[in-house]
N, C-alpha and C positions, 0 to 999 in steps of 0.2 A: 130051515136049518138054523140051529142056534149057534151062538158064538161060543168059542171055547176060550178058556182062560188058562194060561200056562204060568205056573209058579216058577219064578226065577230065584236062584240062590243069591246070596249077598255078593258073591264074586261075579256072577253073571250080570247083576244089576250094576255093579261098578264098571264092567266092560261096556255096557250099553251107555252109561253116563259118559264115560271117557270118549267113546266114539261119537256120541251126540255133540259133545263139546268141540271136538275136532271138526265136525261138519259145520257147526256154527262159525268157528274161526275161519274155515275155508271159504264159506259164503261171504264173510266180511272181507276177506282178502280179495276175493274175486270182485266184489261190489266196488272196491276202490278203483278198479280198472274198467268199469262199465261206463260207457258214454258214447256219444256220436263218434263213429269211426272205429269203434272197438271191433276186433276180429274174433269171431267165436272160437276159431281154432287156437288163437293165442290165449283166450280165457280158459279153454280146456287144458292146454299145456300148463298154464299157471296153476290151475286147481290140482292137476295130477302131481306136479312137482311139490306143491305145498303139502299135500297129503303124504306123499312118500318121504319128504324131508322130516315129517313128524312121526315116522316109523309105522305108517299104516298103508293099506292098499285101497285104491278107489273101489267103491262098492258096485257101481254100475258097469265099469269097464270089464268087458268079457262076459257079463251076465246075459245069457240068451244071445250071445254074439254081439252085444253092444260094443261099438268100436271106440267109445269115448268115456271120459270121466263125468262130464256134464251132459245134461239134456237141455238144450237152449232154444227158446223161441225168440225171433227177432221181429220187432215192430208188428206188422199185421200178419206175420207168419205164425199161425196158431196151430201147430202140429203136435208139439209136446212142450213140456216145461210149464204146464198150466195146472199146478196142483190145487184145484179149486180156488185159484186166485191168480193174480198177475203181479209180476215183479213191480214194485213201486216205480212209477213213471211210465209204465207200459199201458196202464188203463186208458189213458187218453188216445194212444195210437190204436188200441183195440176198439174204442168207441168210434173213432173215425172210420175204421174198417167196417164196422157194423153198420154205420150210417150210410156208407156207400154201397153196401151189399144189396143186390136186387132181392125181391121176394121170391120164394119163401125164405125167410131167414131162420137158420137153425143153429143151435149150440149143441155140440155133441161132446159129452164128457167121456174121455177114453182113458182107461186104466184105473187101478185102485186108488192112486193118489188123487186123480182128478175127481173121483167120486167121493172119497172120504176126507180129502184134504191132506192126506198123507202125514208123514212124521212132522212136517213143518207147517201144519195148518194154523198154528198160533203165531207164526213168525211175523214180526213187524215189517219184514221185507215184502210181504204179500199184500196186495190190494184186492180184497174180495168183492168190492162194490159192483163190478160188472156182472159177476156170476150171481150176485144177490138180486140184481135187477132183471137178468135174463136167465130164467130157469132152463137148464138143458132139456132138449127135446128127446134125447136119447142118452142113456148111460150104458157104456160098454165095459163090463168088468174084466179084470185080469191085470197082471203086472209082469210083463206086458200082456195085452189081450191076444188071444189066438186069432190069426187072420180070419178064420171061418166064423168066429164069434162076432168080429167086427162086420163082416159081410152080412151075416144073418141079421144083425141088429139094423143095418141100413135097409135091408130088404123089408124087414118088419115095419120100420118107420115109414117106408114108401108104400106099404100095403101090398107088397108083392110076396106071394107065397114062396117060401124057401124049401 
């Protein structure tokens, strides 16, 4: 299947630029509050307030039932928030987790952002070195992926007929 290209009008391009700039400002604001002892719920509320204070609506909140503004992974918890990279400072924690994991060790890239790098692939806030050293064993497409797609992918990886 080929990729399609959608031509945007100048007005649409301006809206994309404006929203992208707000995302960058939001991430910078949240980053000022990240550190040991930071509570993810507090970071989420901060991001939502920041976005709404700037006249916008959080993009993830409510999308496919998502209950939050942010999608966050903490230390060795690698469930989401890994758009083909790791927030700066998380790479070492991820490496420690990997080193302590028993064989077989697998990296599974879940969701379109994890596979493509998403909108923020070139962000200086991401550390891509771990993903560059350890190629994912499985790519599960979708944003978010359908649960059956995930299950089918795991079964295929394990060599179990689905």
